[in-house]
C-alpha positions in Angstrom: -14.0 -22.0 -6.9 -17.0 -20.9 -4.9 -17.0 -18.6 -1.9 -18.2 -20.8 0.9 -20.7 -19.7 3.5 -18.0 -19.6 6.2 -16.4 -16.8 4.2 -19.2 -14.2 4.7 -17.0 -11.9 6.8 -14.9 -9.1 5.3 -11.7 -11.0 5.9 -13.2 -14.2 4.5 -14.4 -12.5 1.4 -11.0 -10.8 0.8 -9.3 -14.1 1.5 -11.4 -15.8 -1.1 -10.4 -13.1 -3.6 -6.7 -13.7 -2.8 -7.2 -17.5 -3.2 -8.8 -16.9 -6.6 -6.4 -14.2 -7.7 -5.2 -15.9 -10.8 -8.7 -16.5 -12.0 -9.7 -13.0 -11.1 -6.7 -11.6 -13.0 -7.7 -13.7 -16.1 -11.3 -12.4 -16.0 -10.2 -8.8 -15.5 -7.8 -9.1 -18.5 -10.6 -10.5 -20.6 -12.9 -7.7 -19.5 -10.4 -5.0 -20.4 -9.9 -6.5 -23.9 -13.6 -7.0 -24.4 -14.2 -3.3 -24.0 -12.1 -2.4 -27.0 -12.4 -5.6 -29.1 -13.3 -4.9 -32.7 -12.6 -1.2 -32.4 -10.2 0.4 -34.8 -8.0 2.1 -32.2 -8.3 -0.5 -29.5 -6.7 0.3 -26.2 -5.9 3.8 -27.5 -9.5 4.7 -26.6 -8.5 4.4 -22.9 -6.3 7.5 -23.5 -8.6 9.3 -25.9 -11.6 9.1 -23.6 -10.1 11.0 -20.6 -8.4 13.5 -22.9 -11.7 14.3 -24.7 -13.4 14.6 -21.3 -10.8 16.9 -19.8 -10.8 19.0 -23.0 -14.5 19.5 -22.9 -14.6 20.4 -19.2 -11.8 22.9 -19.7 -13.5 24.6 -22.6 -16.8 24.9 -20.8 -15.6 25.9 -17.3 -12.4 27.8 -18.0 -13.0 29.5 -21.4 -16.8 29.8 -21.6 -17.7 30.3 -17.9 -14.3 31.9 -17.0 -13.9 29.9 -13.9 -10.7 29.7 -11.9 -9.8 27.3 -9.2 -9.2 30.0 -6.6 -8.2 33.6 -6.4 -4.7 32.5 -5.4 -4.4 30.1 -8.4 -6.3 31.6 -11.4 -4.2 29.8 -14.0 -6.3 27.7 -16.4 -3.8 24.8 -16.2 -4.1 24.6 -12.5 -7.9 24.3 -12.8 -7.4 21.5 -15.3 -5.1 19.6 -13.0 -7.4 19.9 -10.0 -10.4 19.0 -12.1 -8.6 15.9 -13.5 -7.8 14.7 -10.0 -11.5 14.8 -9.2 -12.6 13.1 -12.4 -10.0 10.4 -11.9 -11.7 9.4 -8.6 -15.3 9.9 -9.6 -15.0 8.2 -13.0 -13.5 5.1 -11.3 -16.4 4.9 -8.8 -19.1 5.9 -11.3 -18.0 3.3 -13.9 -18.2 0.4 -11.5 -21.5 1.5 -9.8 -23.3 2.4 -13.0 -22.7 -1.2 -14.3 -23.6 -2.9 -11.0 -27.4 -3.0 -11.3 -27.2 -5.4 -14.3 -24.0 -7.1 -13.4 -25.6 -10.4 -12.4 -28.6 -10.1 -14.8 -26.2 -9.8 -17.8 -24.4 -13.0 -16.8 -27.2 -15.5 -16.3 -24.9 -18.4 -17.3 -22.7 -17.8 -14.3 -25.8 -17.8 -12.0 -26.6 -21.4 -13.1 -23.0 -22.5 -12.2 -23.1 -23.3 -8.5 -19.3 -23.3 -8.4 -18.9 -19.9 -9.9 -18.2 -17.1 -7.3 -20.5 -14.3 -8.4 -18.8 -11.9 -6.1 -15.9 -11.9 -8.6 -18.1 -10.0 -11.1 -17.8 -6.8 -9.0 -14.1 -7.3 -8.4 -13.6 -7.8 -12.2 -15.3 -4.4 -12.9 -13.1 -2.8 -10.2 -10.0 -4.3 -11.7 -10.9 -3.1 -15.2 -11.7 0.4 -13.9 -8.4 0.6 -12.1 -6.7 -0.1 -15.4 -8.4 3.1 -16.7 -7.1 4.9 -13.7 -3.6 3.9 -14.5 -3.9 5.1 -18.0 -5.3 8.4 -16.8 -2.3 8.9 -14.6 -0.2 9.0 -17.8 -2.1 12.2 -18.5 -2.3 13.6 -14.9 1.3 13.3 -13.9 2.7 15.2 -16.9 0.1 17.9 -16.3 1.1 18.2 -12.7 4.7 18.5 -13.8 4.0 21.2 -16.3 2.0 23.2 -13.7 4.3 22.8 -10.7 7.6 21.8 -12.2 7.7 18.6 -10.2 5.7 15.5 -9.3 5.6 15.3 -5.5 7.1 12.1 -4.0 3.9 11.9 -1.9 2.1 10.8 -5.1 3.4 7.3 -4.2 0.7 7.3 -1.5 -2.0 7.3 -4.2 -2.6 3.5 -3.9 -3.0 3.9 -0.2 -5.5 6.8 -0.8 -7.5 4.6 -3.2 -7.6 1.5 -0.9 -10.6 2.7 1.2 -12.4 3.8 -1.9 -11.9 0.4 -3.6 -13.2 -1.5 -0.6 -16.2 0.9 -0.4 -16.9 0.6 -4.1 -16.7 -3.2 -3.9 -19.2 -3.4 -1.0 -21.6 -1.0 -2.7 -21.3 -2.8 -6.0 -22.1 -6.1 -4.5 -25.1 -4.7 -2.8 -26.5 -2.9 -5.9 -25.8 -6.0 -8.0 -27.8 -8.3 -5.7 -30.7 -5.8 -5.4 -30.7 -5.3 -9.2 -31.6 -9.0 -9.7 -35.0 -8.3 -8.0 -35.5 -4.6 -8.8 -35.0 -4.3 -12.6 -35.3 -0.5 -12.8 -32.7 0.1 -10.2 -30.2 1.2 -12.9 -32.3 4.4 -13.6 -32.2 5.4 -10.0 -28.5 4.7 -9.7 -27.9 6.9 -12.7 -29.8 9.8 -11.1 -27.9 9.4 -7.8 -24.6 9.4 -9.6 -25.4 12.7 -11.4 -26.4 14.3 -8.1 -23.3 12.9 -6.4 -21.1 14.4 -9.1 -22.2 18.0 -8.2 -22.2 17.3 -4.4 -18.5 16.3 -4.7 -15.8 19.0 -5.1 -14.8 18.0 -8.6 -15.4 21.1 -10.7 -15.0 23.4 -7.8 -12.7 23.8 -4.8 -13.8 22.4 -1.4 -13.1 25.9 0.0 -16.1 27.2 -2.0 -18.4 25.0 0.1 -20.0 27.1 2.9 -18.3 26.5 6.3 -21.4 25.2 8.0 -21.6 22.5 5.3 -18.0 21.4 5.2 -18.8 18.5 7.5 -20.8 17.0 4.7 -17.6 16.5 2.6 -16.2 14.2 5.2 -19.3 12.0 5.1 -19.0 11.6 1.3 -16.4 8.8 0.6 -15.9 10.1 -2.9 -15.2 13.6 -1.7 -12.7 12.3 0.8 -10.9 10.4 -1.9 -10.9 13.4 -4.2 -9.4 15.7 -1.5 -6.9 13.1 -0.5 -5.8 12.6 -4.1 -5.2 16.3 -4.6 -3.4 16.4 -1.3 -0.8 13.7 -2.3 -0.5 14.4 -6.0 -0.7 18.2 -6.2 0.0 19.7 -2.8 2.7 17.3 -1.9 1.3 16.4 1.6 1.0 12.9 3.1 -2.6 11.6 3.4 -4.7 12.8 6.3 -4.5 9.6 8.3 -7.5 10.5 10.6 -9.7 10.8 7.5 -8.1 7.7 6.0 -8.7 5.6 9.1 -12.3 6.7 9.3 -12.8 5.8 5.6 -11.2 2.4 6.1 -13.3 1.5 9.1 -16.5 2.6 7.4 -15.6 0.8 4.1 -14.7 -2.5 5.9 -17.9 -2.4 8.0 -20.0 -1.9 4.8 -18.2 -4.7 3.0 -18.7 -7.0 6.0 -22.5 -6.3 6.2 -22.9 -6.7 2.4 -20.9 -9.9 2.4 -23.3 -11.5 4.9 -26.3 -10.1 2.9 -24.9 -11.3 -0.4 -24.3 -14.8 0.7 -27.9 -15.1 1.9 -29.7 -13.4 -1.0 -27.6 -15.0 -3.7 -29.3 -18.4 -3.0 -32.4 -16.8 -4.6 -30.8 -15.6 -7.8 -31.4 -18.8 -9.8 -35.1 -18.7 -9.0 -35.5 -15.1 -10.4 -33.2 -15.2 -13.4 
């Protein structure tokens, strides 16, 4: 079941995931269940958690700070919907990346098994986090309907919008996981960067509030691109900006290709360190 050395390219890595899709699905299902095993409410926590988060942000930013999304849309409900679109994207990315530094270190038994494809560990985390995204959509779509009276048909583009983000997150997770084997305090740095990235991404504010001379920075931020594209298809009812989407895909695939080659070389040293 290993990922062979001739599969170090992007296509080769993705092909290996497809070849091991049944095994990957089994591991992902086990990961989802393990997160809630032994808890009283079980999978209901996957609904309670985003509801609690959106309630907290709404109280703080709408009712305490009196924020509105824009002068044209001052309704609290509209702020909540736009905020939730941003949190949907960022939480997916953050959940995977925050666990990446210890992903290999916390599974030493897999490192000793030559036949086990360690690359699957990042893919499993992505699969489990996508499950949370699906649960969150059960909250987001009714909210959009209540605010706008409809759920745009363009919301069907959401999987397409997420595709570059998934590939980017996979590549970054593989890189961080491999470096985390040798740099044990990497997790602290990743946590700080994620906190900074949250405020540099238009999640709790509109992209229009960013000064015009800094707007270009949003398009260099893959998370910001995914947030804006998600709002575009789910709330505004527009099709994805394919120029932005194409740039995201090219960048994400290049990153995954470089990391795949790096990962294959560096993974040979994991057993000596763990």
